N, C-alpha and C positions, 0 to 999 in steps of 0.2 A: 267369406269376409269375416264371419264371426270367429272361425277357427284361427285365422291369421291374428286377429286381435287377442284371442286367448293365448296363443303362443307367446306373444310379446309380453302379455301381462304376467305370465308364469315364469319368465327368465330371471336369474339371480341378479341382484344389484351389483354395480361396479364398486369394489372396495377401495380404490385409489383415492377418491376425494375424502373418504373418512380417515384413511391413513395419513394423508397430508395434513388434515385438520388436527389430528392427534399430535403429530410431530410439531406443528406450529404452536399448539398449546403448551407442549413440553418445553419448547425453546423459550417461550415467554416466561413460563414459570422458572426455568433455569436462570434466565437473564435477571429476573426479578430477585431471585434468591442470591445470585452473585452480586448484584448491585447492593442489596441490603447487607450482605456479608462484608463487602468492600467498605461500605459506609460505616458499619459498626467497627470494623478494624481500624479505619482511619480515625474515627472519633476516639477510640480507645488509645490510639497512638498519640494523638495530640493532647490527650488528657494526662499522659504519663511521660512526656518529653518536653524539653526546651531546646532541642537541637535546631539550629538555623532559623529560629523565630517561628517555627511551625506552630508552636503552642499559642501564638497570637490568633490563630484561626478558631479557637474555642468560641462558642456562641456567647458565653458570658462576657468575653472580652471584646469581640467584634461582631457586628451585624450589619446587614444592608450594604450600602456602598463601600463602607470601610472594609468590610470582609472581602468584598469583590476586588478592591484595589490591592489589598495585601495578598490575595490569592494570585493576582496577575504578577505581582512582584516576585513571588516565590517560583512561579512557573517560568518567568523570564530568567531567573537565576539558574534554575535547573537546566533550561535549554542552553544557557551560556556555558555551564559546566560540561555539558555533553559536547558542545562545540570545541572547547579547549582540550578536552580529553582526546577528541578525534585529531586535533592539530598535533598534540603530543605524540600520538601514535604514528601519524604520518611523518613527523620529524624523525622518530625512531626508525621507521621503516626506510626513510631516505638516507639514513646514516647506518649502513649495514656492518657495524663494527661493535664487538664486545671486548671487554677487558678481562683477562684472567690474571690471577695473582699467584705467584709462587714465592716461597721463602727460603730457597736453597742456593741462592747466588752468593758466592764467596766474595769477601771484601777485596781480595787480591785482584779481582776483575774490574774494579772501579777505581778512578783516581782519588787521591786524597784531596779534600777541598782546598780552595784558596782561602787564606786567613789574612784579613786586612784589619789593622789596628788604627783607629782614628780618634782624634780629640774632638768633642763637640764644640770646643772653643777654638775657632780658626785663628784669631788674632790674640797674641799674648802681648800685653801692654809693655812689659819690660823689654821683650825682644823687639817690639816696634820702635821704641826709643833707641835701643842699642843699634838697630839697623839704620835708622835715620841718621845717626852720627857718622856712619861710614860713607854716606852719600855726599856727592859734590853739590853744595847748595849755593845759589846766587846770594849776593849781599842783601841783607835785610829780610831774608827768608826765615820764618819762625820754625825752629826745630820741633816745637810742640805741635804746630799746625800740620807739619808733614807727618808726624806720628799719628795724629788724630785722623788723618785722611785714610790710613790703612784700615781703620775700623769699617770702611765701606766694603771691604772684602767679604764681610758677613752677608751682604745682600745676595751673593751668589749661592749661598748654601743654607741660609736660615730664613725661612719665610716669616718667622715671628719677630725677627729683629727689626726694630724701627730706626731709621737713620736719624741722627741728631739734626737740629735746625741750624746747620752751618754747611758751608760748601768747601770744606778742607780737602775733599777728594780732588778738586780741580788743581790745587797747588801740588798735592802729592803726585797726581798724574803727570803734571809737567816735569816734576823732578825725576820721575822714573824714565820719562822720555829723554831727558837731558843726560841721564847716566846710562842710557841704552839697556835698561833692565825690564824684562817682561813681567807681567802680572804673576805668572807662575813662579818665576824666580823670587819675586817679592813675597809671595804667599809662603814659600818654604822657609824664608828667612824670619818672618814675623810670627810664625806659629811653631809649635813643638815639632821637632824633627824625629826622624827614624832612630837616631842615636839616643834620643831621650826616652822614647817608648820602650825600647828593648835593650837590655843590658847583658843578660846571660840566656843562652838558648840550649835546649836539649832535645834530641830525638831519641825517644826511649830513655835509656840510661846513659847515653853518650852525649857529652857536651860538644858543641861546635861553635866556632866564631859566628856571631849573629850577622855580621856585615861583611863576611868574606866574599870573594869572587867565586861563587859556586853556582852551578846551574839550578840546583834544587835547595840545598841546605843553606839558605841565606834569606835575610829580610832586606828588601829593597824599597826605596822611596817610590810611592805611587800616589794616585788620587782616587777619590770616590765621590759620591754625591755629598759627602761631608767635607770635602776639601782635601788638603794634603794628608796622606796617610802612609802607612808602612805595611808591606805585604810579604807573605810567605807562600810559596808555590803559586805565584801569579806574576807573570812577566809580559805585559801587553806589548812592549816594544820589541820583543823577540818573536817574530812571526813564525819561527820554526820551533817554538817552545812546546815541549810535550810534557804534561804534568806526570808526576810519578804516583805510584800506588803503594799503600801500606800493606805489609804482609802479616800483620797481626792486629789484635784489638785489645782494649783495656787501657787503663790510665798509665801503665808503664810502657806502652807501645805506641805512643803518639807524640805530638809536639807539646813541649813545655817551655815556657820562657818567663824570665823575671825582668821586671821593668818598673818604671815610675811614670807618673802622669805627664811630667814635663810642663806643668802649668805654673802659674804665678805662685809665689810663696804663700800668699794670703788667701788663695782660692783653690778649692778642691772640686773639680768638675767631673772627675772620673774619666774613663775611656770606654770606647765602644768597639767591640770585636765583631766584625762582619764575616760570616761563613758563607761562601758562594762557590759556584763552579769555577775551577781554576782557569777557564778560558773566558770568563765573563767579567765585565766591569761591574764593580759592586754598586748596585742601585738600592733603592728603598725596598725592593722585593727580597733582598738578601736577608737571611736569618741573622739577627743581631742580639748581642748580649752586652750588658753594661757591667763593667767591673770598677771597683773602687780601690783606693790605697789601703794598705795594712790588711789585706784580705787574700784568700786563696780561692780561685774560681775553677770549677770543674765543668767543662763544656763537652757533653756527649754529642757525637755526630750521628744522625739517623738518616742515612741516604735511602733513596728510592730510585730504582732503575726503570726507565720506560723504553720499550722497543716494539717493533712492528714486524709482522710476518711478511714474507714476500708477496702474498696475495693482497695484503693491505697496501703495500707500496705500489702495486700495479693500478690502484684506484686513482681517480682524479684528485687533485689537491683539495678541492672543496668537499670531497667525500670522506677522505681520511683525516682532514683537518690537521695536517702536519707537513713538514718539509724536510728534505735531505739535501746535502750539498750537490748531489747529482741533478736535482730538480732545477738548480740555478746555475749549473756549470761552475761551481765554486769548489775550492779545495777544502773549505770549512764553512759551515753555516751555523750561526748561533742566533736564536731569537733575541737574546739580550743585546747583541751587537746591532741587529737590525733595528730594534726599537730605539737604541741610543742614536743611531744614525738618523732616524726619522725625527727624533727630538732635536738633534743639532740642526737639521734642515729648517725646522719650524722656528728655532731661535734665530737662525740667520735671517730668515724672512722678516721677523719682527724687529730685531735689534741690529741686524747687519754685522754680526760678529758671533764668535763662539767662545763660551766661558772657558777659563783656563783649566778647570778641574774635570771637564768632560774629555776623556781621552780621544784623540784623533790621530791615526797613523799618517794621515796626509798633512802636508805642510802648506798647501796653497789656500789658506784661510786666514782671516784677520782675527787675532785674539782680542777678546773684549778688554777694554781699558776700564779704569775706575769711573770714567765718565759714562760708561755704558751700564753701570751697576743699577741705576735707577730704572732704566728700561727693563732690565732683567727682573727686578723686584715687581714692577707693575704687571708683568705678564707671567709671573711665577706659576700661578694656578693653571694657566693655559698650557704652559710648557709641560707640566707634570700630568696633565690629563689628555694630552694629544693621543689620538687613536690611529694606529698604523695597521690597517686591515691586511696588508701584504706580509706582515711579520707573524707568520704562523709558528706554532711550537715545533721543536725538533722531534722528528719521529723516533730517534734514538737519543736518549738524554739521561742525565743523572741530576736529581734535585737533592738538596741537603736541608734537613730540618735539624734543630738543636734542642737539647734539654740541658738546662744549666742550673747550678746552685753554687753558692759561695759561702765561705766561713771566714770569720775574723781570725787573724793570727793570735793564737793563745799558747804561750806568751808572745809578745811582739817579736816578729822576725822568725817565728817557728813554722816550718812546713812539715807535711806528712812524710816527705822524703828528706832524710838527713843531709844528702848531698846538696839539695836545694837550700836547706837552712844555712849551710856554710857560705852560700853565695848571696844571701839577702843582706847586703851590706849598705843599703841605701835607705835613707829616711823616706817614709811614705811609699814604700815599695809594694808591689803586688806580685803574685804568682798565678799563672794561668796554665791550665792543662786542657788540650784539645785532642780528642781521641775518638775512635770508632767505638760505639757502645756494644756491638754484637759482631760475631764472626760472619754471620750471613745477613743478607739484606733482602727486603721484598723486591720482587721484579714484576712489573706490570707489562703484560704482553697483549698487543692489539691483534685481534683476529677477525676474520670474516664471520659474521654471526651465524650464517647458515651451517658452517662447518665447525662451529665453536666447540661442540662436544668432543669431536675427534681430536682437535688440538689440545683441549683441556686434559684429555687422557694422556696425550703425549707428554705434556708438561709434568704431570704427576709421575 
């Protein structure tokens, strides 16, 4: 019995409890050191920074409940930033497309833009009186009142124009109905016309008749969001129209024209040149340049081409965020035309008519009369901000930006081109040059992001 006890007493102790105890003590020491180091680092940070209000956690600024509240606010903002970052990543991951850019696409592969010239003043008082005298008027009808009624045409194009406190539009509207004249025809008569805007035209160094019957080299009467205008390389009424491309760049290889404002003798309003895609109606989104009389304007065109790879086109519409004509079984799809149609539908719903200046190739609609101008004015902001979710961008498209500058004629009537100088024979004339700035243009190519590196190398 004693031997058994002696054998148990002389056996070596188990080392595991001592090892576990030592590890536990080391962990506590390490945690304590880490906590003190983190605290010292944070205290040093808030003592030397003012980023995001963290400095307000200094003990000399905040203590007790105030410090706790501010700490909660910062933690909440941190969690919110993490959440938004995750949402951004998920959105990027759900849109598996990247854009690559190259700068070697020649301008010969893209169309020359449409150029639309408009006057910001829709109604010319002199022309309104002159046109009123050509109309058949009932007895005791005031010619002045009829001319004043044309001023309400401004309500369709200028949201800042306030109608006068009279109802002359009612008389003028009745007179137009009596003479079987549409609002569009009246607007072209009481405002400056295409013949006023453009007098001499040049493509490169060659002059051509500005208003000739030519598919390309001609200015034709059109409309824009500014009202009646005059356009080059844009023909919305010709559904088979194919815009042409320029084969060179520089000031001597584009469009130049000489014209006048066509405004009243005592008023200088200037003109607005809109540069847009030759298949698109000129909206507020078009690049615009203001030109004035007795000056020479130089408008450089800076196009950008967008296209998509076949792999991108195989994706769903919501994935690639663009459309092609094949997606809608159309011969041609343009986002601008889709948005314009959406806006027209909204206007028809509100005012039960369509404004004269918004182009519509269909004829089964009622044109807005002067009596409808007040309805259009009241809903102007709603018309311009209507959202059309189905009108996605074009997968293959060309956009045009501009860079412009102008100089005064020194001496009057002098142009940098002697041939143009000999043609400036009008008082208060101007000269405008519209041309491609570079021989090559940037091209943005949409690719599936997983294989982006391979396509990028192919593009280079």
